[in-house]
N, C-alpha and C positions, 0 to 999 in steps of 0.2 A: 672553354666552356666551364661552364659550373657543374658541377658534384648535383645528381638528383637527392634531393632534400627529402629524411628521413623523419617519419614524425615523434617528435619525444615525447609520450602524455606527459610525464612528469606526476605528479599529484592528480592530476583528474578525474580517473579512472577510481582512486583512495577516495577521494574529496564526495565521488559521485556512492560511489558507495555506502559512505560511513550516510550520507542524506537521507539513501533510500531505506537503512536498517533504524533511520529518526523518527521518518516518516514511520514502518511500521512499529514504532514505540508508542507513536502518538495514538494509532489507529486501533493499539490494542487497547491502550489508557480509554479511547472512544466507548470500545465495544463494551469494555469490564464498567464505565460508567451508563450506556443504554440500558443495559442488561440491571444493572441496581436500578434503577430509575423503575422501569417498566415493572420490573417486580415488588418495589419499595411498598408498594400500600395491600398488596395479596397476590397472588394468585390469578391472573384472567385470562380468558381465549383469548383478549386484545395483546396483554405482554408479551403471552409466551409467544403469540404469532410476528409479534415485533423485537422480542430475543433470537428468537429461530434468523429472520430475517438481518440483526445487525451482526450475528455467526457467520451467515453463511458469507454477509460482505465482509467481514474479516480474517475468513478463510481463504476466500477469493483474492484479498488484495495482499494477504500473506506470501500464497502460490505464484502472483506474475511479482511482487517486489524478490522473491529468494530466489526465482529466474533469472531474475535480471539483476542479482547482486554477486550469483555463482558467473553468470557471464563476464561481469565483470573481474574477477578475481583469475579469471583463465592469465595466464601464459603471453600469449596474443596477443595483437589487437580487436576488443572486445566488437564483438557486433554490435549495428545501429537499432537502438529497440523499435522490436516492426511495430504499424502503427495499430496495428488492435489490441497489442500489448497496453501502450498508449492511453486506449479509449476508452479499455477494460478500468485499468488502473483510476481514471479520473473519473468513471462511471461509478466505480463502489466506492472512490472518496468523495463525490458527490451526495450518491446515497446513506451513505451510512452518516455526514454533515444531515440530511432530510431527514435520516431516521430519529436524529439526535432531537433538531429544531423541530417535530411533533412529539416526542415523547418529552418535552420539556412544555408546550403548549398545553 
C-alpha cells in the first residue's frame, strides 16, 4: 500500500504572493495616473468624482490583495480564495480600467 501523498507546495505560494504584489503595484500606478489625468486640466466636479471613484476602487483592491497575501504567507496550507473575494478583485480591476478609459476619451 502506498503512503498518503502530502502536498508539496514548492514555490507556488511565493509566486502567487508576488503576482498579487505586482498587480497591486500596477493598480497603484493606474490610480495615480487616473488622478493626474482627471485633475490635469483643472479641478472640476467630474474630475473630483472620477478621482474619488478611482481611490475607492484602489483601496478596495488593496484591501483584497493584502488579505490574500497574508493568507498565502501563513505557514499552514493556504485557504482557497473565496469566490466573493475573487469576484470583488475582478470587478475592481474592470471598473478601474473603465475609469481609465473614460478619462482618456
